[in-house]
PDB file of N, CA, C and O in Angstrom:
ATOM      1  N   UNK A   1      20.857  10.956 -14.960  1.00  0.00           N
ATOM      2  CA  UNK A   1      19.747  10.188 -13.279  1.00  0.00           C
ATOM      3  C   UNK A   1      19.028  10.220 -13.585  1.00  0.00           C
ATOM      4  O   UNK A   1      18.581  10.932 -14.484  1.00  0.00           O
ATOM      5  N   UNK A   2      18.275   8.969 -12.592  1.00  0.00           N
ATOM      6  CA  UNK A   2      16.760   8.659 -13.331  1.00  0.00           C
ATOM      7  C   UNK A   2      16.199   8.833 -11.886  1.00  0.00           C
ATOM      8  O   UNK A   2      16.461   8.405 -10.762  1.00  0.00           O
ATOM      9  N   UNK A   3      15.057   9.896 -12.627  1.00  0.00           N
ATOM     10  CA  UNK A   3      13.943  10.942 -11.828  1.00  0.00           C
ATOM     11  C   UNK A   3      12.672   9.845 -11.441  1.00  0.00           C
ATOM     12  O   UNK A   3      12.426   8.842 -12.110  1.00  0.00           O
ATOM     13  N   UNK A   4      12.009  10.217 -10.351  1.00  0.00           N
ATOM     14  CA  UNK A   4      10.921   9.665 -10.090  1.00  0.00           C
ATOM     15  C   UNK A   4       9.601   8.661 -11.884  1.00  0.00           C
ATOM     16  O   UNK A   4       9.114   7.608 -12.297  1.00  0.00           O
ATOM     17  N   UNK A   5       9.705   9.580 -12.048  1.00  0.00           N
ATOM     18  CA  UNK A   5       8.736   9.938 -13.581  1.00  0.00           C
ATOM     19  C   UNK A   5       9.450   8.738 -14.089  1.00  0.00           C
ATOM     20  O   UNK A   5       8.727   7.760 -14.278  1.00  0.00           O
ATOM     21  N   UNK A   6      10.546   8.620 -14.315  1.00  0.00           N
ATOM     22  CA  UNK A   6      11.078   6.980 -15.394  1.00  0.00           C
ATOM     23  C   UNK A   6      10.788   5.989 -14.546  1.00  0.00           C
ATOM     24  O   UNK A   6      10.794   4.994 -15.269  1.00  0.00           O
ATOM     25  N   UNK A   7      10.514   5.617 -13.357  1.00  0.00           N
ATOM     26  CA  UNK A   7      10.874   5.015 -12.678  1.00  0.00           C
ATOM     27  C   UNK A   7       9.351   4.578 -12.447  1.00  0.00           C
ATOM     28  O   UNK A   7       9.221   3.519 -11.834  1.00  0.00           O
ATOM     29  N   UNK A   8       7.881   5.398 -12.943  1.00  0.00           N
ATOM     30  CA  UNK A   8       6.851   5.178 -12.807  1.00  0.00           C
ATOM     31  C   UNK A   8       6.303   4.389 -14.205  1.00  0.00           C
ATOM     32  O   UNK A   8       5.600   3.385 -14.318  1.00  0.00           O
ATOM     33  N   UNK A   9       6.997   5.373 -15.341  1.00  0.00           N
ATOM     34  CA  UNK A   9       6.852   4.813 -16.693  1.00  0.00           C
ATOM     35  C   UNK A   9       7.369   3.638 -16.745  1.00  0.00           C
ATOM     36  O   UNK A   9       6.669   2.876 -17.411  1.00  0.00           O
ATOM     37  N   UNK A  10       8.308   3.163 -16.320  1.00  0.00           N
ATOM     38  CA  UNK A  10       9.251   1.417 -16.131  1.00  0.00           C
ATOM     39  C   UNK A  10       8.480   0.621 -15.695  1.00  0.00           C
ATOM     40  O   UNK A  10       8.382  -0.513 -16.164  1.00  0.00           O
ATOM     41  N   UNK A  11       7.716   1.095 -14.622  1.00  0.00           N
ATOM     42  CA  UNK A  11       6.753   0.195 -13.972  1.00  0.00           C
ATOM     43  C   UNK A  11       5.515   0.332 -14.756  1.00  0.00           C
ATOM     44  O   UNK A  11       4.824  -0.686 -14.722  1.00  0.00           O
ATOM     45  N   UNK A  12       5.090   1.203 -15.381  1.00  0.00           N
ATOM     46  CA  UNK A  12       3.620   1.235 -15.974  1.00  0.00           C
ATOM     47  C   UNK A  12       3.220   0.560 -17.097  1.00  0.00           C
ATOM     48  O   UNK A  12       2.130   0.215 -17.553  1.00  0.00           O
ATOM     49  N   UNK A  13       4.954   0.403 -17.606  1.00  0.00           N
ATOM     50  CA  UNK A  13       4.996  -0.357 -18.973  1.00  0.00           C
ATOM     51  C   UNK A  13       5.692  -2.247 -19.212  1.00  0.00           C
ATOM     52  O   UNK A  13       5.860  -2.967 -20.197  1.00  0.00           O
ATOM     53  N   UNK A  14       5.960  -2.439 -17.414  1.00  0.00           N
ATOM     54  CA  UNK A  14       6.273  -3.948 -17.464  1.00  0.00           C
ATOM     55  C   UNK A  14       5.255  -4.391 -16.770  1.00  0.00           C
ATOM     56  O   UNK A  14       5.232  -5.607 -16.580  1.00  0.00           O
ATOM     57  N   UNK A  15       3.979  -3.437 -16.119  1.00  0.00           N
ATOM     58  CA  UNK A  15       3.213  -4.258 -15.682  1.00  0.00           C
ATOM     59  C   UNK A  15       1.593  -3.568 -15.478  1.00  0.00           C
ATOM     60  O   UNK A  15       1.459  -2.346 -15.533  1.00  0.00           O
ATOM     61  N   UNK A  16       0.202  -4.638 -15.201  1.00  0.00           N
ATOM     62  CA  UNK A  16      -0.227  -3.305 -15.392  1.00  0.00           C
ATOM     63  C   UNK A  16      -0.721  -2.942 -14.019  1.00  0.00           C
ATOM     64  O   UNK A  16      -0.505  -3.613 -13.010  1.00  0.00           O
ATOM     65  N   UNK A  17      -1.373  -1.873 -14.068  1.00  0.00           N
ATOM     66  CA  UNK A  17      -1.306  -1.033 -12.758  1.00  0.00           C
ATOM     67  C   UNK A  17      -2.925  -0.117 -12.640  1.00  0.00           C
ATOM     68  O   UNK A  17      -3.261   0.518 -13.639  1.00  0.00           O
ATOM     69  N   UNK A  18      -3.585  -0.107 -11.754  1.00  0.00           N
ATOM     70  CA  UNK A  18      -4.018   1.051 -11.418  1.00  0.00           C
ATOM     71  C   UNK A  18      -3.755   2.442 -11.463  1.00  0.00           C
ATOM     72  O   UNK A  18      -4.338   3.321 -12.097  1.00  0.00           O
ATOM     73  N   UNK A  19      -2.495   2.527 -10.456  1.00  0.00           N
ATOM     74  CA  UNK A  19      -1.727   3.624  -9.669  1.00  0.00           C
ATOM     75  C   UNK A  19      -0.592   3.662  -9.521  1.00  0.00           C
ATOM     76  O   UNK A  19      -0.206   2.717  -8.833  1.00  0.00           O
ATOM     77  N   UNK A  20      -0.001   4.163  -9.765  1.00  0.00           N
ATOM     78  CA  UNK A  20       1.687   3.967  -9.666  1.00  0.00           C
ATOM     79  C   UNK A  20       2.496   5.367  -9.516  1.00  0.00           C
ATOM     80  O   UNK A  20       2.874   5.875 -10.571  1.00  0.00           O
ATOM     81  N   UNK A  21       2.826   6.100  -8.183  1.00  0.00           N
ATOM     82  CA  UNK A  21       3.177   6.930  -7.992  1.00  0.00           C
ATOM     83  C   UNK A  21       4.519   7.218  -7.293  1.00  0.00           C
ATOM     84  O   UNK A  21       4.600   6.751  -6.157  1.00  0.00           O
ATOM     85  N   UNK A  22       5.436   7.802  -7.688  1.00  0.00           N
ATOM     86  CA  UNK A  22       6.927   7.281  -7.149  1.00  0.00           C
ATOM     87  C   UNK A  22       7.805   9.171  -6.957  1.00  0.00           C
ATOM     88  O   UNK A  22       7.975  10.142  -7.694  1.00  0.00           O
ATOM     89  N   UNK A  23       8.032   8.904  -5.939  1.00  0.00           N
ATOM     90  CA  UNK A  23       8.934   9.829  -4.827  1.00  0.00           C
ATOM     91  C   UNK A  23       9.866   9.891  -4.817  1.00  0.00           C
ATOM     92  O   UNK A  23      10.017   9.008  -3.972  1.00  0.00           O
ATOM     93  N   UNK A  24      11.227  10.316  -5.117  1.00  0.00           N
ATOM     94  CA  UNK A  24      12.360  10.163  -4.442  1.00  0.00           C
ATOM     95  C   UNK A  24      13.589  11.603  -5.143  1.00  0.00           C
ATOM     96  O   UNK A  24      13.337  12.510  -5.937  1.00  0.00           O
ATOM     97  N   UNK A  25      15.182  11.170  -4.259  1.00  0.00           N
ATOM     98  CA  UNK A  25      15.941  12.812  -4.700  1.00  0.00           C
ATOM     99  C   UNK A  25      16.422  12.041  -5.525  1.00  0.00           C
ATOM    100  O   UNK A  25      17.642  12.181  -5.443  1.00  0.00           O
ATOM    101  N   UNK A  26      16.246  11.503  -6.072  1.00  0.00           N
ATOM    102  CA  UNK A  26      17.556  10.977  -7.669  1.00  0.00           C
ATOM    103  C   UNK A  26      18.592   9.668  -7.053  1.00  0.00           C
ATOM    104  O   UNK A  26      19.451   9.120  -7.745  1.00  0.00           O
ATOM    105  N   UNK A  27      18.300   9.326  -5.635  1.00  0.00           N
ATOM    106  CA  UNK A  27      19.530   8.206  -5.129  1.00  0.00           C
ATOM    107  C   UNK A  27      18.182   6.661  -3.926  1.00  0.00           C
ATOM    108  O   UNK A  27      18.296   5.456  -3.702  1.00  0.00           O
ATOM    109  N   UNK A  28      17.133   7.733  -3.543  1.00  0.00           N
ATOM    110  CA  UNK A  28      16.318   6.957  -2.736  1.00  0.00           C
ATOM    111  C   UNK A  28      15.203   7.163  -3.125  1.00  0.00           C
ATOM    112  O   UNK A  28      14.889   8.353  -3.152  1.00  0.00           O
ATOM    113  N   UNK A  29      14.200   6.197  -3.561  1.00  0.00           N
ATOM    114  CA  UNK A  29      12.781   6.266  -4.130  1.00  0.00           C
ATOM    115  C   UNK A  29      11.879   5.523  -3.205  1.00  0.00           C
ATOM    116  O   UNK A  29      12.309   4.496  -2.680  1.00  0.00           O
ATOM    117  N   UNK A  30      10.387   6.038  -2.894  1.00  0.00           N
ATOM    118  CA  UNK A  30       9.631   5.676  -2.435  1.00  0.00           C
ATOM    119  C   UNK A  30       8.545   5.303  -3.606  1.00  0.00           C
ATOM    120  O   UNK A  30       8.119   6.199  -4.335  1.00  0.00           O
ATOM    121  N   UNK A  31       8.129   3.993  -3.754  1.00  0.00           N
ATOM    122  CA  UNK A  31       6.790   4.000  -4.585  1.00  0.00           C
ATOM    123  C   UNK A  31       5.701   3.492  -4.043  1.00  0.00           C
ATOM    124  O   UNK A  31       5.917   2.581  -3.245  1.00  0.00           O
ATOM    125  N   UNK A  32       4.182   3.898  -4.286  1.00  0.00           N
ATOM    126  CA  UNK A  32       3.170   3.157  -3.935  1.00  0.00           C
ATOM    127  C   UNK A  32       2.539   2.579  -5.618  1.00  0.00           C
ATOM    128  O   UNK A  32       2.620   3.174  -6.693  1.00  0.00           O
ATOM    129  N   UNK A  33       1.987   1.370  -5.345  1.00  0.00           N
ATOM    130  CA  UNK A  33       1.613   0.844  -6.618  1.00  0.00           C
ATOM    131  C   UNK A  33       0.731  -0.123  -6.211  1.00  0.00           C
ATOM    132  O   UNK A  33       0.740  -1.105  -5.469  1.00  0.00           O
ATOM    133  N   UNK A  34      -0.322   0.676  -7.195  1.00  0.00           N
ATOM    134  CA  UNK A  34      -1.717  -0.569  -7.117  1.00  0.00           C
ATOM    135  C   UNK A  34      -1.912  -0.891  -8.247  1.00  0.00           C
ATOM    136  O   UNK A  34      -1.845  -0.127  -9.209  1.00  0.00           O
ATOM    137  N   UNK A  35      -2.262  -2.422  -8.294  1.00  0.00           N
ATOM    138  CA  UNK A  35      -2.456  -3.389  -9.313  1.00  0.00           C
ATOM    139  C   UNK A  35      -3.438  -4.412  -8.745  1.00  0.00           C
ATOM    140  O   UNK A  35      -3.818  -4.546  -7.582  1.00  0.00           O
ATOM    141  N   UNK A  36      -3.711  -5.002  -9.684  1.00  0.00           N
ATOM    142  CA  UNK A  36      -5.008  -6.103  -9.292  1.00  0.00           C
ATOM    143  C   UNK A  36      -4.021  -7.968  -9.523  1.00  0.00           C
ATOM    144  O   UNK A  36      -4.205  -9.100  -9.076  1.00  0.00           O
ATOM    145  N   UNK A  37      -3.090  -7.362 -10.387  1.00  0.00           N
ATOM    146  CA  UNK A  37      -1.879  -8.268 -10.052  1.00  0.00           C
ATOM    147  C   UNK A  37      -1.410  -8.737  -9.033  1.00  0.00           C
ATOM    148  O   UNK A  37      -0.617  -9.655  -9.240  1.00  0.00           O
ATOM    149  N   UNK A  38      -1.691  -8.309  -7.340  1.00  0.00           N
ATOM    150  CA  UNK A  38      -1.494  -8.594  -6.410  1.00  0.00           C
ATOM    151  C   UNK A  38      -1.846  -9.768  -5.770  1.00  0.00           C
ATOM    152  O   UNK A  38      -1.228 -10.740  -5.336  1.00  0.00           O
ATOM    153  N   UNK A  39      -3.660  -9.225  -5.857  1.00  0.00           N
ATOM    154  CA  UNK A  39      -4.653 -10.065  -5.221  1.00  0.00           C
ATOM    155  C   UNK A  39      -3.789 -11.328  -5.034  1.00  0.00           C
ATOM    156  O   UNK A  39      -2.759 -11.598  -5.652  1.00  0.00           O
ATOM    157  N   UNK A  40      -4.358 -12.014  -4.121  1.00  0.00           N
ATOM    158  CA  UNK A  40      -4.217 -13.288  -3.481  1.00  0.00           C
ATOM    159  C   UNK A  40      -2.276 -13.664  -3.214  1.00  0.00           C
ATOM    160  O   UNK A  40      -1.959 -14.604  -2.485  1.00  0.00           O
ATOM    161  N   UNK A  41      -1.385 -12.948  -3.784  1.00  0.00           N
ATOM    162  CA  UNK A  41      -0.060 -12.619  -3.175  1.00  0.00           C
ATOM    163  C   UNK A  41       0.810 -12.478  -2.363  1.00  0.00           C
ATOM    164  O   UNK A  41       0.831 -11.449  -1.687  1.00  0.00           O
ATOM    165  N   UNK A  42       1.482 -13.174  -2.249  1.00  0.00           N
ATOM    166  CA  UNK A  42       2.023 -12.380  -0.100  1.00  0.00           C
ATOM    167  C   UNK A  42       2.653 -10.716  -0.990  1.00  0.00           C
ATOM    168  O   UNK A  42       2.469 -10.208  -2.096  1.00  0.00           O
ATOM    169  N   UNK A  43       3.168 -10.478  -0.171  1.00  0.00           N
ATOM    170  CA  UNK A  43       4.285  -9.445  -0.044  1.00  0.00           C
ATOM    171  C   UNK A  43       5.281  -9.717  -1.239  1.00  0.00           C
ATOM    172  O   UNK A  43       5.429  -9.274  -2.378  1.00  0.00           O
ATOM    173  N   UNK A  44       6.089 -10.955  -0.180  1.00  0.00           N
ATOM    174  CA  UNK A  44       7.721 -10.755  -1.239  1.00  0.00           C
ATOM    175  C   UNK A  44       6.996 -11.136  -2.700  1.00  0.00           C
ATOM    176  O   UNK A  44       7.742 -10.744  -3.597  1.00  0.00           O
ATOM    177  N   UNK A  45       5.851 -11.738  -3.212  1.00  0.00           N
ATOM    178  CA  UNK A  45       5.316 -11.699  -4.530  1.00  0.00           C
ATOM    179  C   UNK A  45       5.215 -10.755  -5.780  1.00  0.00           C
ATOM    180  O   UNK A  45       5.546 -10.928  -6.953  1.00  0.00           O
ATOM    181  N   UNK A  46       4.419  -9.277  -4.862  1.00  0.00           N
ATOM    182  CA  UNK A  46       4.131  -8.454  -5.088  1.00  0.00           C
ATOM    183  C   UNK A  46       4.996  -7.888  -5.530  1.00  0.00           C
ATOM    184  O   UNK A  46       5.091  -7.503  -6.696  1.00  0.00           O
ATOM    185  N   UNK A  47       6.140  -7.682  -4.242  1.00  0.00           N
ATOM    186  CA  UNK A  47       7.642  -7.073  -4.851  1.00  0.00           C
ATOM    187  C   UNK A  47       8.269  -7.660  -5.842  1.00  0.00           C
ATOM    188  O   UNK A  47       8.968  -6.961  -6.576  1.00  0.00           O
ATOM    189  N   UNK A  48       8.177  -8.792  -6.029  1.00  0.00           N
ATOM    190  CA  UNK A  48       8.983  -9.660  -7.308  1.00  0.00           C
ATOM    191  C   UNK A  48       8.220  -8.973  -8.301  1.00  0.00           C
ATOM    192  O   UNK A  48       8.714  -7.999  -8.869  1.00  0.00           O
ATOM    193  N   UNK A  49       6.974  -9.408  -8.595  1.00  0.00           N
ATOM    194  CA  UNK A  49       6.213  -8.669  -9.853  1.00  0.00           C
ATOM    195  C   UNK A  49       7.354  -7.037 -10.446  1.00  0.00           C
ATOM    196  O   UNK A  49       7.938  -6.619 -11.446  1.00  0.00           O
ATOM    197  N   UNK A  50       7.142  -6.743  -9.330  1.00  0.00           N
ATOM    198  CA  UNK A  50       7.893  -4.976  -9.474  1.00  0.00           C
ATOM    199  C   UNK A  50       9.049  -5.126  -9.811  1.00  0.00           C
ATOM    200  O   UNK A  50       9.167  -4.254 -10.672  1.00  0.00           O
ATOM    201  N   UNK A  51       9.759  -5.501  -9.756  1.00  0.00           N
ATOM    202  CA  UNK A  51      11.099  -5.661 -10.043  1.00  0.00           C
ATOM    203  C   UNK A  51      11.212  -6.867 -11.034  1.00  0.00           C
ATOM    204  O   UNK A  51      12.237  -6.933 -11.713  1.00  0.00           O
ATOM    205  N   UNK A  52      10.240  -7.832 -11.178  1.00  0.00           N
ATOM    206  CA  UNK A  52      10.509  -8.167 -12.819  1.00  0.00           C
ATOM    207  C   UNK A  52      10.646  -6.929 -13.771  1.00  0.00           C
ATOM    208  O   UNK A  52      11.627  -6.584 -14.432  1.00  0.00           O
ATOM    209  N   UNK A  53       9.199  -6.252 -13.653  1.00  0.00           N
ATOM    210  CA  UNK A  53       8.706  -4.652 -14.126  1.00  0.00           C
ATOM    211  C   UNK A  53      10.239  -4.603 -14.755  1.00  0.00           C
ATOM    212  O   UNK A  53      10.683  -5.115 -15.782  1.00  0.00           O
ATOM    213  N   UNK A  54      11.014  -3.609 -13.512  1.00  0.00           N
ATOM    214  CA  UNK A  54      12.270  -3.058 -13.687  1.00  0.00           C
ATOM    215  C   UNK A  54      13.449  -3.513 -14.238  1.00  0.00           C
ATOM    216  O   UNK A  54      14.415  -3.033 -14.831  1.00  0.00           O
ATOM    217  N   UNK A  55      13.016  -4.725 -13.809  1.00  0.00           N
ATOM    218  CA  UNK A  55      14.146  -5.834 -14.926  1.00  0.00           C
ATOM    219  C   UNK A  55      15.500  -4.953 -14.445  1.00  0.00           C
ATOM    220  O   UNK A  55      15.431  -4.393 -13.352  1.00  0.00           O
ATOM    221  N   UNK A  56      16.670  -4.829 -15.206  1.00  0.00           N
ATOM    222  CA  UNK A  56      17.636  -4.986 -15.060  1.00  0.00           C
ATOM    223  C   UNK A  56      18.257  -3.283 -14.890  1.00  0.00           C
ATOM    224  O   UNK A  56      19.365  -2.819 -15.162  1.00  0.00           O
ATOM    225  N   UNK A  57      16.929  -2.591 -14.283  1.00  0.00           N
ATOM    226  CA  UNK A  57      17.159  -1.115 -14.070  1.00  0.00           C
ATOM    227  C   UNK A  57      17.484  -1.349 -12.576  1.00  0.00           C
ATOM    228  O   UNK A  57      18.363  -0.622 -12.114  1.00  0.00           O
ATOM    229  N   UNK A  58      17.074  -1.996 -11.987  1.00  0.00           N
ATOM    230  CA  UNK A  58      17.476  -2.460 -10.321  1.00  0.00           C
ATOM    231  C   UNK A  58      18.791  -2.737 -10.312  1.00  0.00           C
ATOM    232  O   UNK A  58      19.241  -3.029  -9.204  1.00  0.00           O
ATOM    233  N   UNK A  59      19.550  -2.735 -11.223  1.00  0.00           N
ATOM    234  CA  UNK A  59      20.934  -3.138 -10.885  1.00  0.00           C
ATOM    235  C   UNK A  59      22.051  -1.707 -11.229  1.00  0.00           C
ATOM    236  O   UNK A  59      23.076  -1.295 -10.688  1.00  0.00           O
ATOM    237  N   UNK A  60      21.233  -1.261 -12.398  1.00  0.00           N
ATOM    238  CA  UNK A  60      22.204  -0.164 -12.843  1.00  0.00           C
ATOM    239  C   UNK A  60      21.341   1.306 -12.913  1.00  0.00           C
ATOM    240  O   UNK A  60      21.887   2.376 -13.185  1.00  0.00           O
ATOM    241  N   UNK A  61      20.364   1.202 -12.713  1.00  0.00           N
ATOM    242  CA  UNK A  61      19.980   2.615 -12.583  1.00  0.00           C
ATOM    243  C   UNK A  61      19.184   3.114 -11.203  1.00  0.00           C
ATOM    244  O   UNK A  61      19.138   4.289 -10.840  1.00  0.00           O
ATOM    245  N   UNK A  62      18.621   2.092 -10.568  1.00  0.00           N
ATOM    246  CA  UNK A  62      18.012   2.290  -9.554  1.00  0.00           C
ATOM    247  C   UNK A  62      18.822   1.465  -8.553  1.00  0.00           C
ATOM    248  O   UNK A  62      18.959   0.246  -8.658  1.00  0.00           O
ATOM    249  N   UNK A  63      19.330   2.181  -7.611  1.00  0.00           N
ATOM    250  CA  UNK A  63      19.743   2.061  -6.592  1.00  0.00           C
ATOM    251  C   UNK A  63      19.398   1.806  -5.150  1.00  0.00           C
ATOM    252  O   UNK A  63      20.275   1.265  -4.476  1.00  0.00           O
ATOM    253  N   UNK A  64      18.445   2.062  -4.666  1.00  0.00           N
ATOM    254  CA  UNK A  64      17.179   2.184  -3.380  1.00  0.00           C
ATOM    255  C   UNK A  64      15.743   2.591  -3.977  1.00  0.00           C
ATOM    256  O   UNK A  64      15.436   3.642  -4.540  1.00  0.00           O
ATOM    257  N   UNK A  65      14.916   1.417  -3.687  1.00  0.00           N
ATOM    258  CA  UNK A  65      13.387   1.759  -3.986  1.00  0.00           C
ATOM    259  C   UNK A  65      12.506   1.082  -3.056  1.00  0.00           C
ATOM    260  O   UNK A  65      12.126  -0.066  -3.290  1.00  0.00           O
ATOM    261  N   UNK A  66      12.016   1.968  -1.603  1.00  0.00           N
ATOM    262  CA  UNK A  66      10.849   1.225  -1.334  1.00  0.00           C
ATOM    263  C   UNK A  66       9.545   1.336  -1.694  1.00  0.00           C
ATOM    264  O   UNK A  66       9.087   2.376  -2.167  1.00  0.00           O
ATOM    265  N   UNK A  67       8.644  -0.060  -1.432  1.00  0.00           N
ATOM    266  CA  UNK A  67       7.648   0.616  -1.940  1.00  0.00           C
ATOM    267  C   UNK A  67       6.531  -0.593  -1.045  1.00  0.00           C
ATOM    268  O   UNK A  67       6.699  -1.545  -0.283  1.00  0.00           O
ATOM    269  N   UNK A  68       5.208   0.214  -1.755  1.00  0.00           N
ATOM    270  CA  UNK A  68       4.074  -0.501  -0.872  1.00  0.00           C
ATOM    271  C   UNK A  68       3.174  -0.978  -2.073  1.00  0.00           C
ATOM    272  O   UNK A  68       3.097  -0.362  -3.136  1.00  0.00           O
ATOM    273  N   UNK A  69       2.650  -1.888  -1.847  1.00  0.00           N
ATOM    274  CA  UNK A  69       2.243  -2.823  -2.407  1.00  0.00           C
ATOM    275  C   UNK A  69       0.768  -3.279  -2.106  1.00  0.00           C
ATOM    276  O   UNK A  69       0.392  -3.988  -1.173  1.00  0.00           O
ATOM    277  N   UNK A  70      -0.086  -2.632  -3.248  1.00  0.00           N
ATOM    278  CA  UNK A  70      -1.673  -2.974  -2.623  1.00  0.00           C
ATOM    279  C   UNK A  70      -2.762  -2.954  -4.028  1.00  0.00           C
ATOM    280  O   UNK A  70      -2.797  -2.401  -5.127  1.00  0.00           O
ATOM    281  N   UNK A  71      -3.874  -4.238  -2.975  1.00  0.00           N
ATOM    282  CA  UNK A  71      -4.993  -4.347  -4.586  1.00  0.00           C
ATOM    283  C   UNK A  71      -5.540  -2.897  -4.262  1.00  0.00           C
ATOM    284  O   UNK A  71      -5.332  -2.037  -3.406  1.00  0.00           O
ATOM    285  N   UNK A  72      -6.664  -3.123  -5.821  1.00  0.00           N
ATOM    286  CA  UNK A  72      -7.500  -2.156  -5.584  1.00  0.00           C
ATOM    287  C   UNK A  72      -8.565  -1.708  -4.684  1.00  0.00           C
ATOM    288  O   UNK A  72      -9.307  -0.729  -4.605  1.00  0.00           O
ATOM    289  N   UNK A  73      -8.309  -3.066  -3.872  1.00  0.00           N
ATOM    290  CA  UNK A  73      -9.736  -2.794  -3.337  1.00  0.00           C
ATOM    291  C   UNK A  73      -9.069  -2.755  -1.409  1.00  0.00           C
ATOM    292  O   UNK A  73      -9.556  -2.551  -0.298  1.00  0.00           O
ATOM    293  N   UNK A  74      -7.519  -3.139  -2.086  1.00  0.00           N
ATOM    294  CA  UNK A  74      -6.756  -2.325  -0.084  1.00  0.00           C
ATOM    295  C   UNK A  74      -6.723  -1.003  -0.918  1.00  0.00           C
ATOM    296  O   UNK A  74      -7.684  -0.315  -0.575  1.00  0.00           O
ATOM    297  N   UNK A  75      -6.132  -0.518  -1.683  1.00  0.00           N
ATOM    298  CA  UNK A  75      -6.208   0.902  -1.711  1.00  0.00           C
ATOM    299  C   UNK A  75      -7.422   1.567  -1.821  1.00  0.00           C
ATOM    300  O   UNK A  75      -7.307   2.735  -1.451  1.00  0.00           O
ATOM    301  N   UNK A  76      -9.001   1.154  -2.337  1.00  0.00           N
ATOM    302  CA  UNK A  76     -10.080   2.274  -2.158  1.00  0.00           C
ATOM    303  C   UNK A  76     -10.620   1.643  -0.338  1.00  0.00           C
ATOM    304  O   UNK A  76     -11.835   1.698  -0.145  1.00  0.00           O
ATOM    305  N   UNK A  77      -9.984   1.249   0.530  1.00  0.00           N
ATOM    306  CA  UNK A  77     -10.153   0.688   2.001  1.00  0.00           C
ATOM    307  C   UNK A  77      -9.408   1.600   2.321  1.00  0.00           C
ATOM    308  O   UNK A  77     -10.159   2.416   2.856  1.00  0.00           O
ATOM    309  N   UNK A  78      -8.137   2.096   2.344  1.00  0.00           N
ATOM    310  CA  UNK A  78      -7.170   3.094   2.555  1.00  0.00           C
ATOM    311  C   UNK A  78      -8.301   4.688   2.373  1.00  0.00           C
ATOM    312  O   UNK A  78      -8.725   5.409   3.276  1.00  0.00           O
ATOM    313  N   UNK A  79      -8.520   4.805   0.826  1.00  0.00           N
ATOM    314  CA  UNK A  79      -9.327   5.978   0.581  1.00  0.00           C
ATOM    315  C   UNK A  79     -10.534   5.574   1.766  1.00  0.00           C
ATOM    316  O   UNK A  79     -10.073   5.787   2.888  1.00  0.00           O
ATOM    317  N   UNK A  80     -11.214   5.322   1.787  1.00  0.00           N
ATOM    318  CA  UNK A  80     -12.548   5.477   2.578  1.00  0.00           C
ATOM    319  C   UNK A  80     -12.005   5.737   4.083  1.00  0.00           C
ATOM    320  O   UNK A  80     -12.870   6.207   4.822  1.00  0.00           O
ATOM    321  N   UNK A  81     -11.182   5.596   4.470  1.00  0.00           N
ATOM    322  CA  UNK A  81     -11.003   5.545   6.404  1.00  0.00           C
ATOM    323  C   UNK A  81      -9.921   6.753   6.836  1.00  0.00           C
ATOM    324  O   UNK A  81      -9.634   6.930   8.020  1.00  0.00           O
TER     325      UNK A  81
END
C-alpha cells in the first residue's frame, strides 16, 4: 500500500518543488505542492505537471489524489495572512 511519504517522494523526484506535503489514509490523499514551475500556468496545467511527475502510479498505486498547487509567491502570501 502506498503511503503519503511515497507520494511526496514521487512528486519531488519528478519535478522541481519548493514544498510538498501529502496526507492521506492509504486510499485517499491530499497534497500541497509549491513549485516555481506553476507560474503563469492555469490550474489544469499545474495539475497536469503533477500527474506527469507521478506517471503511471496514478493508474496503479494512487486512486484518489486531491491537490492544491501554488507558486512560491502564492505560498508566501498565504503565510503572511
